N, C-alpha and C positions, 0 to 999 in steps of 0.2 A: 504494500500500500504506500502511496506517495504521502509524504508529510507536507502539511500546509504551514506556511510561515506567515507571521503577522505582516510582513512586508508586502504581501499580495493584496492586503486590504487597505482601504483608505483610512486615514486617522479619524478617530472619534472626534466630533465637533467641527470637522472640516465642512465647508460649503462648496457645492458643485452646481453647475448650470447645465441643463439638458442641451445637447447639441442639435436636437431636432428643431428645425426652424418653425415648425407648425405649433410648437408648444413653448410658452414662456414659463419655464419651471425651474425653480431653484430649490435644491434639497440640501438638508443637513444630515450628516451621518450621526446616528445616535446610539447604535449598538452593533456589535459584530457577533456573528454566529459561525465560528470556524468549523464546527462539526457538520453543519448543513451547507456550508459555503454560501452564506447569505449575509447581506448588509441591511440593517434596519435603517430606513431613511424617513425623514419628515419633510414633506413638501411645504415650504414656507408660504406660498401663495394660497393654497387651499386648506392648509392645516390638516393634511391627511398623512397617516402613517402607512408605509408599505415596505416591501422587501425588494432588494435588487441583487443581482449577481455581482460579485466583485470585479468581474471582467469588464463590466460597463464603465468603470471608473478609469478610463484610459485616454480621455481627451479626443477620441476619434469619433467619426460619424456613427450615430446609433448609440452613443454612450454619453457620459458626463465629462465636462471639463472643469478643472478647478476654477473657482470664482476668484478673480483677482481683485484685491482691494487697492484703491488708490490712496496713498497716504495723504493726510491733511497737513499742510504746512502751518505751523504755529509761529506767531511772531512774538 
């Protein structure tokens, strides 16, 4: 049996944007289930919990890309 490492999963608390142009969806990773190879996500726009495969967090079409935050300049 192949071993699964935590590096294959997105970090808990990270935010991702759906690459599908038809959907405006931002999700936050809230839990990892390495036994079933699933990631528990929370959709920020609709406030819905669902599960996703860790392979979707790859930044490619059909998956999720990391949400980039623009730092605010303070004076």
